[in-house]
N, C-alpha and C positions, 0 to 999 in steps of 0.2 A: 945402835938404829941409826941407819942414814937420814938426816934432817934436810928437808927441802931449803932451798937458797931463797933467799928473799925475792929474788926475780921469778923464780918457779911459784912461789906462793902468790904473788902480784897476780903472775899469767892465770893461775886458777881462780883467784878471786873474780878476775875480770871476766874469765868465762863464766863462771857461776852466776855473775850479774846478768850477764849476756843471754843466757838460757832462762833466767828466772823473768828477765825482761819479756824474751819472747814468749815464755808461758803465760806471762800476764797478757801480753797482747793478744795470744789465743783465748783466753778467758773471757776478755773484754769483747773480742770480737763475737764470741759464743752469746754474751749476755744481750749484746745489740739484736743478733738475730732472734734471739728469744723474745726479746720484745716487739721486734717487728711482728714476729708471727702471731703474737698474743693480740697484737693491735689491729692486725688484719683477721681477726676472726671474723668468720662467714657472717655477713650481713646484706639483706638486698638491699638496703639505703645506700647506695653508691655514694652519695654526697657526705652521710656521717662518715662511712668508712675511711674516706679520702681527708676529711678533716682530723679524725684522729691520727692518721698516718702522717699528716703534715705536721702538726703539733709534736708528734713524737721525733721527726727526723730534724726540724729545727732546733730542737733541746737538744739532741744528741749530737750534732754537728756543730752546734755553738753558730750557726747562721743568723742573720739579722732578719732574714725574711725568706719566704719559701711559696712555691706554686705548684699544683699539679696540671698538667695539660692533657686533655684526652682529645685522640683523634675521632672526627667526627663520622657518621656512618658513610658519608660519601667519599671519604679520605681526602678532602680537600683542604679541611682546615684543622687547627688544634683549638679545641674549647678551653677556657680556662675553668676547672671544675671547683678548684677551691685555691685559697691562696691565704697566707699569714703575715702580716708585716708590710703589705703593700699598700701604698695610699690609695684612698677611695677612687680617686681620679683616673689613677693609673689601672686600677682593676676594670673600671668602666670601659677603660680604651682597648684593653686587652683580651677582652672577653672572647674574641674570635680574631686569629691571627694565620695568615696562610701556612700551609703544610710545609714549606720550603723557608719560612722566616727565619732569619740570622741563624744564631749558634743551636737553637731548638730543632731546626730543620735539619741542621747539619748532622746532629746528634741522631736523630731519627733516621736520617739516609742512611749514615754510616754504621747504624746500631751500635755506637761505642759513647764514651763519655767525652764529653766537650769542655773545656773550661776556657772563659774569655775575661779579658781583662778590658777591652775596648766596648764600650756601650755607644760610641757615636752614632751608630745606626739606628739602635733602638731609641736613643733621645730624639733623634732628628725625627723619626717617625710618630714618636707620640708626644713629644712637646714637654717631656715630664722631667722634672729636674732630679729625681728619685736615681735616674740612670748616670747623672754626672756625679753623683755624691757615692755612687755604689763602687767596691773595690774590685772584687772579681764575683763571678756567677759560674756555678757547676750545672750543667745539663746532663741528666741521666735517663736515657731512653729506657722504656719497658715493653716486652714483647711475649705474645704466647704462642708457642707451636711456630715460630717463625712469623707470625701475623703481629704488625707493629700496632701498640694499643695507645701509646701517648709519651711523654716526657714529664720527669718532675724536675724542678729548679731549686737550687738554693743558693741564696745570695749571701756571700761570705763576707766578713770583716776584713780580712787580710788577702793579700796577692800572692802568697806563695802558692807553688804548685801542688795539685793533690799527690801524696804519695802512693806509689803503686798498691801497697795493701789497703789503702783506704779506697782505691778505686775499685778493686776487687770487691770489697765489702759493698761499696754502693751499688754496684753492678747485681751481687746477689740479691740486695734489698728490692732492686728493680725485678728481679725474676718473681719474689715474693708478691711484690704489688700486683704483677701481671696476672700472676694466678689468682689473687684476691678479686680483682676487677673482672676477670673470666668468670669465677666461681658466681659473682654477683650478678651477671648476665645470665648464668644459666637458672639461678635461683628465680630470677624475674620470668623467664620463660617459663619454669615450673609453676610459678604463681599464675600466669596467664592461663595454664593449662587447667588448672584446680578450679580456678573461677569458669572456665567454659564448660567444666565437668558438673560443676554445681549448676550451671544453667541448664544445661543438658537434663539432669536428674530432674529440675523444676518444671522444665518444659513436658517431661514424659507423665510428672505427677498431675499437672494441669490437664493435660491431653487425656489422661485415664480417668479423670473425675469430672471436672468442669465442662470440659468441651463435649464429653461423651454425653453429659445431662442436657447440655444446650441441643445437642443434635435430637436427643429426643423429645424435649420441648417444642422444636420446629416442627417434627412430624405430628405432635398432638394438637399443636395450634392450626395445622393446615386440617386437620379432622374435625376441628371446632368449627373452623370458618365454614367447611363443606356444610357440616350440619345445622348451621345456622343459615346458609344459603337455603338449603330445604325447608325449613322452618318459615324463611321468609315468603317463599314461592307459595306456602300452603295459607298463610295468613299474614296479611300486611298490618304493621303497627309500628309507632313511634319506637316502642320498647325494642321492637325485633332490628329496627334500623340502626337505632344506637349501639346495640350488641355487634352488629356487623361492623360498623365503624370501629368501635372498640378492638374487636378481633383483627381488623385489619393494622389500626395502628401498633397493636401488641406485636402481631406478626413483621412488621417493618422493623420495629425496633429491636426485635430479637435476632432479625436477618443481621442488623448492622452490628450489633454486640457479638454476634458468632463471626462475623466476617473479621471484625478488629481482633478477637481472641485468636483466629487463625492466623492473622498477620502477626499477633505478638509471639505465639508459638514458633512461627517462621524464625524470626529475629532470634530467639533464643537459640534455636538450633542451628544458626548460621554462626560458625565458628571463627573467632577473630585468628589471626595467624599468631602463633607464640613468639615470632621473632619480633612482634611490635607493631605499632600503628602503621608506621610510614610503608613497612613491607605488605600489610594487610591491605592499605589503600592502592599500593602499585597491583596487588594482585586484582583486586575488585576492579581497577581500571582496564587491566588486560584483557578480562572476560567480558565487560560491559556490554560491547557492540553485538558479541555473538548471543548475548542473553536478551538482548533488549531492542536491538536494531538502531541504538542510537549512540554516535560516535562521542567518546567521552575524553576529554584532554585534561590529564593531571600534571600538576605542578606544585612542587614542595619548596617554597622560598625560605625554609627555616632550616638552616643547616645545624642548628644547636637544639632542636624540638625535645624537650625532657618532660615528659609526664609520668604521673605513676601509674601503675597497673591497672587500677581501676578508671583512673582518667581517661586512660587508652580506649579501654572497653564502651565507656560511655561516649566518647567523642566518636568512635567508630559506629556505633549503632546510630547517632544522630545522622552522620553521612550517609549511611547505608539509607536509612528509611528516606532520607532527602532525595538519593538517587532513585531511590523506587518510586518516590512520587513523579519524578520526572518521567520516568518510562511508563507508568501509569496512566498520568493526568496531563502532561505538558502537552502533547502531540508535538514533539521537539525532534529536530535531526542532529542536535549537536549540543552538548553539554560540556560544561568546565567544572574541575573540582581544584582548587587552589588553596595551598596552606600559606600564612603569613604572618609576619609579627609587626607591630605597630603600637606605639603609644602605649608601652605596657601590657599589651593584650596580645593574645593568640587570636587569630580571625581565621576562619575556616570556612570557604565560601563554595556554595554549588549554584551554578548558573545554567539556564539553558535559553534557547531561542524559540520556545514554544508561545503558547497563547497568553501567557501570563496569568496573574491570579486576581488582579485589579482591572476591571472594566469600565471604562466611563467614568472613572471617580467613583464608583459604588463599592460595596463591601466586597472583600474577596469571596469567589467560589470556592471554598474550601472544602471540597468533596472529601479530602483525605483529613478532615480535621481532628480526627481521633490521633492520627500519626503526629499533627502537628503540637497537638496537647501533650503527647509523650515525650517528643523532642523539647520541649520547654520545661518538662517536668525534669529531664536528664541534664539539660542545661542548668537549672537551678541547683542542682545537686555539685554542678562543677563550680557555682558561684558567677556563672554567666547568664547569656541571655540569647533569644533567637529574634532575629530581625528578618521581615520577609517583605518584598517589595518587588515591582516590576522591574524589568530590566530593559531600558532604552536600546534598541528601538523596539525591540519585541524580547518576550520571554519573561521569566522570573528570577529573581535571585534569593538566596537563603542565606543567611551567615549565623554563624555560631561564634559569638565573642566572649572569649573567659580570659581574666587575669592571668599572666605569665607566672606570677609569683604565688598561686594558690596553693593550697595544702596538698602535696602531691601524695599523701600518704593516706587518703582516703579510704578506708575499708581495707588496706594493707594490713594494719595491724592486727585485726580479726580474721582476716582473711574471707570476709562476708562476700558474698556474691553480689552483684550489683541487682537491684530489682529492675 
């Protein structure tokens, strides 16, 4: 039998080790992708999903810190959705950066991984010592169907370049992340639709029971009043006059309750856009003049507005009711709807140039007081308040104030429809 020479045996051993190394590398890649897929399991809570993803990526890559930045709806900013290992002062400073900012913007524009060892621009912009101590940073973009969604960053402890096979793995992970983010968006839209459908069912049930009963009571109270009038014309007396007065009071109260009920049914049947609060308000503003004859200026000054599904529904109906009051009661020619954030609060403001609500220091003439009460109850559910005042030089101003960091999952876990 012919025996292999030592040189051939060594070559075979090297080849076997190389093949084994490749196979081991493939297995490691599969393990990483499997863990990523499990981590990015369906979840409509985007923040929780991104937190789990980042913890896993920092652990697997051996990075010292990480961040996920999501493109805002207007496409102008990258919002810091979550971070790990970054100093608190830096996190606050980096909450919103321009879409063209540094290596993150370059990675997003080119749709490819970018690595940098030069943090002079970041250090100068933020004044943070973290960037002077950082060795290198990798920015990996993620997109869905050609639409950019954001960038995730890994802050590395070494300066060595990223190997090609690792770059391919990071890109593949970015694709998985993009699909998870898109699925989360679709799940939130489906949840909005579910809430709206439940509200529609509630409105139908109320209409078929309580509304019809009240309509019947309105007809009967009118007949009672007419009967009392006939009796009063035949015989005068204190009891008859009191009965007439009471019947008038009951009829007025019933008319108000019936009108309020019809108003609530209308609100329940007005479906909020499943694309979210900002899109719904834009649609509302676009059709407001045609429906009311009042010009409406809408301005959103919150590029990173982030509310839970039930919060969006509550805010939408508060603003919708406020704008309905402007159309019905204000006698205004122009109204303004503004969204802004200040001092840790979201501030939603509806203003008009009408007659106002306070006259000569007197109590406000709240002909729409039932609507104000409903708005206040909704605001309380959000942990917020309603403020109502005159707007100089004329008109009224209604403000909804709610904390930015309120529980954004109110009602989501149970899927319950808002009241």
